C-alpha positions as CSV (number, residue, x, y, z in Angstrom):
1,M,156.7,-2.9,58.2
2,T,156.6,-1.0,61.5
3,I,155.1,2.4,61.7
4,L,158.5,3.8,62.8
5,R,160.3,2.3,59.8
6,F,157.6,3.7,57.4
7,S,157.9,7.1,59.0
8,R,161.7,7.0,58.4
9,I,161.4,6.0,54.7
10,F,158.7,8.7,54.2
11,T,161.0,11.4,55.7
12,V,164.0,10.3,53.6
13,S,161.8,10.5,50.4
14,L,160.5,13.9,51.4
15,G,164.1,15.2,51.8
16,L,165.2,13.8,48.4
17,L,162.1,15.4,46.8
18,W,163.1,18.8,48.3
19,L,166.6,18.5,46.9
20,L,165.3,17.6,43.5
21,M,163.0,20.6,43.5
22,T,165.9,22.9,44.6
23,V,167.9,21.8,41.6
24,I,165.0,22.2,39.2
25,N,164.2,25.7,40.4
26,A,167.8,26.8,40.2
27,A,168.0,26.0,36.5
28,P,168.5,28.9,34.2
29,G,165.2,30.6,33.3
30,A,163.3,29.2,36.3
31,N,161.2,31.4,38.6
32,V,161.3,34.3,36.2
33,H,160.5,37.7,37.8
34,Q,158.2,40.1,36.0
35,Q,156.4,43.4,36.8
36,G,152.9,42.6,37.9
37,S,150.2,40.5,36.2
38,D,150.0,43.1,33.4
39,P,153.6,43.5,32.5
40,F,153.2,47.1,31.5
41,G,151.1,48.3,34.4
42,T,148.2,50.6,34.2
43,L,147.6,52.6,30.9
44,P,145.0,55.3,31.7
45,P,142.0,54.9,29.3
46,V,141.9,58.6,28.3
47,A,144.5,61.3,27.5
48,P,145.1,64.0,30.1
49,V,143.8,67.5,29.3
50,L,145.8,70.6,30.1
51,I,144.1,74.0,29.6
52,N,146.2,76.8,28.0
53,P,149.5,74.9,28.0
54,D,151.2,77.7,26.0
55,F,150.1,80.6,28.2
56,E,148.5,82.4,25.2
57,C,147.1,85.9,25.7
58,S,144.5,85.0,23.0
59,I,142.9,82.6,25.5
60,G,142.8,85.3,28.1
61,Y,144.2,86.5,31.4
62,Y,142.6,87.4,34.7
63,T,144.1,89.8,37.3
64,Q,145.0,89.8,40.9
65,T,147.4,91.8,43.1
66,N,150.8,91.0,44.6
67,S,151.9,91.9,48.1
68,L,152.6,95.5,47.0
69,N,149.0,95.8,45.7
70,K,150.4,95.8,42.1
71,E,148.2,94.2,39.4
72,I,149.5,91.0,38.0
73,F,148.2,89.0,35.1
74,I,147.5,85.2,35.3
75,P,146.7,83.1,32.2
76,N,143.3,81.5,32.1
77,G,143.4,77.9,33.2
78,W,146.1,78.5,35.7
79,Q,146.4,79.6,39.3
80,V,149.4,81.2,40.9
81,A,151.1,81.3,44.3
82,I,153.6,84.0,45.0
83,L,155.8,82.3,47.7
84,E,158.3,85.1,48.1
85,G,158.7,88.7,46.9
86,A,156.4,90.9,44.8
87,P,157.4,90.2,41.2
88,V,155.8,91.5,38.0
89,I,153.8,88.7,36.3
90,H,152.4,89.2,32.8
91,S,151.8,87.9,29.3
92,A,155.2,88.3,27.6
93,R,153.5,89.5,24.4
94,I,151.3,92.1,26.1
95,F,154.2,93.3,28.3
96,F,156.7,93.7,25.5
97,A,154.5,94.3,22.4
98,K,151.9,96.4,24.4
99,S,149.0,94.2,23.2
100,C,148.1,90.6,22.4
101,E,148.1,91.6,18.7
102,G,151.3,93.6,18.9
103,E,154.4,92.7,16.9
104,A,157.7,92.7,18.7
105,H,160.4,90.2,19.7
106,V,158.9,88.0,22.5
107,E,160.8,85.2,24.2
108,R,158.7,82.1,23.5
109,I,159.0,78.5,22.4
110,N,155.6,77.8,20.9
111,L,152.9,80.0,19.2
112,R,152.9,83.7,20.1
113,D,153.1,84.1,23.8
114,S,154.7,82.9,27.1
115,I,154.5,84.0,30.7
116,V,157.1,86.3,32.1
117,M,158.1,87.0,35.8
118,R,160.3,90.0,36.6
119,A,161.9,90.7,39.9
120,Q,160.7,93.8,41.9
121,D,162.9,96.8,41.1
122,L,164.4,95.0,38.2
123,E,167.2,97.6,37.6
124,T,166.3,100.2,40.2
125,P,169.0,101.1,42.8
126,P,169.8,100.7,45.5
127,A,168.6,97.1,45.6
128,P,167.7,96.0,42.1
129,G,166.4,92.5,41.3
130,K,164.8,91.5,44.6
131,P,164.3,87.7,45.3
132,F,161.0,86.1,44.3
133,D,159.4,82.7,44.1
134,V,156.4,82.1,41.8
135,A,154.6,78.8,41.2
136,F,151.8,78.3,38.6
137,H,149.6,75.2,39.1
138,Q,146.7,73.4,37.4
139,S,144.9,70.3,38.6
140,I,143.8,67.8,35.9
141,S,141.8,64.5,36.0
142,A,143.8,61.3,36.2
143,T,143.5,57.6,36.6
144,V,144.8,56.2,39.9
145,G,147.8,54.0,39.2
146,G,148.4,55.5,35.8
147,A,151.8,57.0,34.9
148,Y,151.9,60.5,33.5
149,S,154.8,62.4,31.9
150,L,155.1,66.2,32.0
151,S,157.4,68.3,29.8
152,G,157.9,72.1,29.7
153,W,160.3,74.9,28.6
154,F,161.9,77.5,30.8
155,L,164.3,80.4,30.3
156,S,166.0,82.3,33.2
157,L,168.1,85.4,32.8
158,C,170.2,86.2,35.9
159,G,171.7,89.6,35.4
160,G,169.3,90.6,32.6
161,S,169.5,89.8,28.9
162,A,172.8,91.6,28.2
163,V,175.7,89.4,27.1
164,P,178.1,88.4,28.4
165,S,176.1,87.8,31.6
166,D,177.5,89.3,34.8
167,C,175.6,86.8,37.0
168,P,178.0,86.0,39.9
169,D,179.2,82.4,40.6
170,G,176.9,80.9,43.2
171,V,173.9,83.1,42.2
172,Y,171.2,81.2,40.3
173,M,167.5,81.2,39.4
174,A,165.9,77.8,39.8
175,K,163.5,76.6,37.2
176,M,161.3,73.9,38.6
177,L,158.8,71.5,37.1
178,G,156.6,69.4,39.4
179,I,153.8,67.0,39.8
180,D,151.8,66.3,43.0
181,P,150.4,62.8,42.4
182,T,147.9,63.3,45.3
183,G,146.2,66.3,43.7
184,G,147.3,68.8,46.3
185,T,147.9,72.4,45.3
186,D,150.5,73.5,47.9
187,A,153.9,74.0,46.1
188,N,155.7,73.4,49.4
189,A,154.0,70.1,50.2
190,A,156.3,67.0,50.6
191,S,154.1,65.1,48.1
192,V,155.2,67.3,45.2
193,I,157.8,65.6,42.9
194,W,160.2,68.2,41.6
195,L,162.8,68.5,38.9
196,E,165.1,71.6,39.2
197,N,167.4,73.3,36.6
198,R,169.7,76.2,37.7
199,R,171.4,76.9,34.4
200,N,171.5,80.5,33.4
201,F,170.8,81.6,29.8
202,W,174.5,82.3,29.3
203,E,177.3,80.0,30.3
204,D,181.0,79.7,29.5
205,G,180.9,82.5,26.9
206,K,177.9,81.2,25.0
207,R,174.2,81.4,25.0
208,V,172.4,78.4,26.6
209,G,168.9,79.8,26.1
210,W,165.7,77.9,26.8
211,Q,165.8,74.7,28.8
212,Q,163.5,71.7,28.3
213,M,162.6,69.9,31.5
214,S,160.5,66.7,32.0
215,I,159.2,64.6,34.9
216,S,156.9,61.7,35.5
217,A,154.7,60.4,38.3
218,M,152.1,57.8,39.1
219,A,148.7,59.2,40.0
220,Q,147.6,58.5,43.6
221,A,144.2,60.3,43.3
222,P,141.6,61.0,40.7
223,T,143.3,64.4,40.1
224,I,147.0,65.3,39.9
225,T,148.4,68.8,40.0
226,L,151.0,70.2,37.7
227,F,153.5,72.9,38.8
228,A,155.7,75.3,36.8
229,R,157.8,77.4,39.2
230,V,160.6,79.9,39.1
231,Q,162.5,80.5,42.4
232,S,165.0,83.4,42.4
233,P,166.5,83.3,45.9
234,F,169.2,85.9,45.4
235,R,169.1,89.6,44.9
236,W,170.7,90.5,41.6
237,H,169.8,93.1,39.0
238,G,167.9,92.1,35.9
239,N,166.6,88.7,37.2
240,H,163.6,87.6,35.1
241,A,162.3,84.4,33.6
242,F,159.8,82.9,31.1
243,I,157.8,79.7,31.0
244,D,156.1,78.2,27.9
245,A,154.9,75.1,26.1
246,L,153.9,72.6,28.8
247,S,152.7,69.2,27.7
248,I,151.2,66.3,29.7
249,V,150.8,62.8,28.3
250,R,150.2,59.3,29.4
251,A,153.8,58.1,30.0
252,P,155.5,55.4,27.9
253,L,155.6,52.1,29.8
254,S,158.3,49.4,30.2
255,T,158.8,45.9,31.7
256,L,161.9,43.9,32.8
257,T,162.3,40.2,33.4
258,A,165.0,38.1,34.9
259,P,165.4,34.7,36.5
260,A,164.8,34.6,40.2
261,V,168.0,32.5,40.8
262,V,171.1,32.2,38.7
263,T,174.1,30.0,38.9
264,G,177.1,31.3,37.1
265,T,178.5,34.7,36.1
266,D,175.7,36.4,34.2
267,V,172.0,37.4,34.8
268,L,170.0,37.5,31.6
269,L,167.9,40.7,31.5
270,Q,165.1,41.1,29.0
271,W,163.2,44.4,28.5
272,A,160.3,45.7,26.4
273,G,158.2,48.8,26.1
274,L,154.9,50.3,25.1
275,Q,154.7,53.7,23.4
276,S,152.1,56.1,24.8
277,P,149.2,56.6,22.4
278,D,149.3,60.3,23.1
279,I,152.9,60.5,22.0
280,A,152.2,58.4,18.9
281,A,149.5,60.8,17.9
282,I,151.7,63.9,18.0
283,A,151.6,65.4,14.4
284,G,155.0,65.1,12.7
285,G,156.5,63.3,15.7
286,T,159.6,61.1,15.2
287,Y,159.5,59.7,18.7
288,R,161.2,56.5,19.5
289,L,161.6,54.5,22.8
290,L,164.9,54.5,24.6
291,Y,165.6,52.2,27.5
292,D,167.7,52.7,30.6
293,I,168.5,49.8,32.9
294,Q,170.1,50.2,36.4
295,A,171.5,47.6,38.9
296,R,172.6,47.5,42.5
297,Q,173.4,45.0,45.2
298,R,170.6,44.9,47.7
299,V,173.0,45.9,50.5
300,T,173.4,49.4,48.8
301,E,170.9,52.2,48.1
302,T,172.7,53.6,45.1
303,W,171.7,52.5,41.6
304,T,174.3,52.2,38.9
305,D,173.7,52.6,35.2
306,F,174.1,49.3,33.3
307,L,172.6,50.3,29.9
308,V,171.6,53.9,28.9
309,G,169.6,54.8,25.8
310,Q,169.1,51.4,24.3
311,E,167.1,51.9,21.1
312,A,165.0,48.7,21.0
313,A,163.5,46.1,23.2
314,G,166.0,43.3,23.7
315,S,168.1,41.3,26.2
316,A,171.6,41.5,27.6
317,P,173.7,39.5,30.1
318,F,174.6,41.4,33.3
319,P,177.9,40.2,34.7
320,V,177.7,39.5,38.4
321,G,180.7,39.8,40.5
322,C,179.5,38.1,43.6
323,A,177.9,34.7,44.4
324,D,175.4,34.1,47.1
325,T,174.3,37.8,46.7
326,V,171.0,39.4,45.9
327,Y,171.1,41.9,43.0
328,E,168.3,44.2,42.0
329,F,167.4,45.6,38.6
330,R,165.0,48.2,37.2
331,V,164.1,49.7,33.8
332,R,162.5,52.8,32.4
333,T,161.7,54.0,28.9
334,R,161.9,57.5,27.4
335,A,160.1,58.7,24.4
336,E,162.4,61.2,22.6
337,Q,163.0,62.6,19.1
338,P,166.5,63.2,17.7
339,D,167.9,66.5,18.9
340,P,167.5,68.8,17.1
341,P,164.3,67.4,15.5
342,A,164.6,69.5,12.4
343,P,164.2,69.1,9.5
344,A,161.8,66.3,10.5
345,G,160.0,65.9,13.8
346,A,157.5,67.8,16.0
347,W,158.1,71.1,17.6
348,P,158.4,71.9,20.5
349,N,160.8,69.1,21.1
350,H,159.3,67.6,24.2
351,R,160.9,64.6,25.9
352,Y,158.7,62.2,27.9
353,P,160.2,59.9,30.5
354,G,158.4,56.9,31.9
355,L,158.6,55.7,35.5
356,W,161.3,53.5,36.8
357,S,159.9,50.0,37.3
358,D,159.7,48.3,40.6
359,A,163.0,46.6,41.5
360,I,163.2,42.9,40.7
361,A,165.6,40.7,42.8
362,V,167.9,38.0,41.6
363,Q,169.7,35.6,43.9
364,T,173.1,34.5,42.7
365,Q,174.7,31.3,43.8
366,S,177.9,29.5,43.1
367,Q,178.1,26.3,41.1
368,E,179.6,24.6,44.1
369,N,176.7,25.6,46.4
370,N,174.2,24.6,43.8
371,A,175.6,21.1,43.6
372,N,176.3,20.7,47.3
373,E,173.7,22.5,49.4
374,P,174.8,22.8,53.1
375,I,172.8,20.3,55.2
376,D,172.6,19.7,58.9
377,P,172.3,16.3,60.5
378,V,169.0,15.5,62.3
379,D,169.1,12.7,64.9
380,L,166.2,10.2,64.8
381,P,165.4,7.3,67.1
382,G,166.9,4.1,66.1
383,P,170.0,3.2,64.0
384,Y,169.2,5.5,61.1
385,R,170.8,8.9,60.6
386,L,169.1,11.2,58.1
387,Y,170.5,14.4,56.6
388,L,167.9,17.0,55.7
389,P,168.7,20.4,54.0
390,H,168.9,23.4,56.3
391,V,166.2,25.9,55.2
392,A,167.0,29.5,56.3
393,T,166.8,33.0,55.0
394,Q,169.9,34.0,52.9
395,D,172.0,36.6,54.7
396,T,172.4,39.4,52.2
397,S,173.6,42.0,54.6
398,R,177.2,41.4,53.7
399,E,179.1,42.5,50.6
400,C,181.2,39.9,48.7
């Protein structure tokens, strides 16, 4: 056997082996994608600790002055930045009941106190309810790569507490909950992740009241900074707001798996979750994990809900509409109690979202392409003509 003939036979064998491996790898369940070597990611070894999460006057306050040299009261454990205006800031119980031990109606969610912010010249003509922007912040120890979930309660009263509210359309007070995963303390930094709620205490002829807000982030430094902020950008009489009952926990975790390549009309998605030990330890809690799964074609930036609020780990087929296309999928889990939690369940009724997982990609291909991969002829010296598969990056820039 000549060297040339041996080379041709070897090359043909190599091509057939490539085709065989292609068929094997395209089989359902092959090349399964999964999040990381540890499917659930990093669980911080210790629970986060937040000082004075309920803004209690019994824990104490310290004083400083605003831009008008008026004394304001900051709860121990917290720092404050007044980003606009000269609002009154005080313990709600001391302000309305005249002392920490005083008995009076005080807007609050948990225990006996909350923090109140009142616009300058609240009801004083000629320009009552001047704009203000106040951000409380506290830095806590964290594990780099760990996911944390922050929940808190806010109440904003545009136009004062009288009902029905006369707050004009387009005028709002923004309640904002934030985390800076880099540990920075500047509320205006681009690194802060914010959640915003503009609902007034009164809407459509009925009281809305306190609003629960929650957000999650992955720590990028040994400390992270938590923010609770009220931004009142419009001048309107009576504008004031309360913050109470903040809670930070290690976030619940989730994982998603799917085949890397599918042939046919469905992608089988499988998901599972891990409850946070901090949430599991909440006295009286009735928390359960809920799963949300989203999908998109890689050519788009917008995620679309596929499943929302699934109550258990499981699996489901995702119907694909396009062959020869890359789809992406992600999952998150939320730890929540039934709403309202009474008569069973923990109070305050915090909600703790986990992070969205990294996107996993699935290549879809038609049955026809799977059986007959496109091949290009390659000319070789001599009478032989060998067809080898054409290996190239799949063009996913087009929509089907």
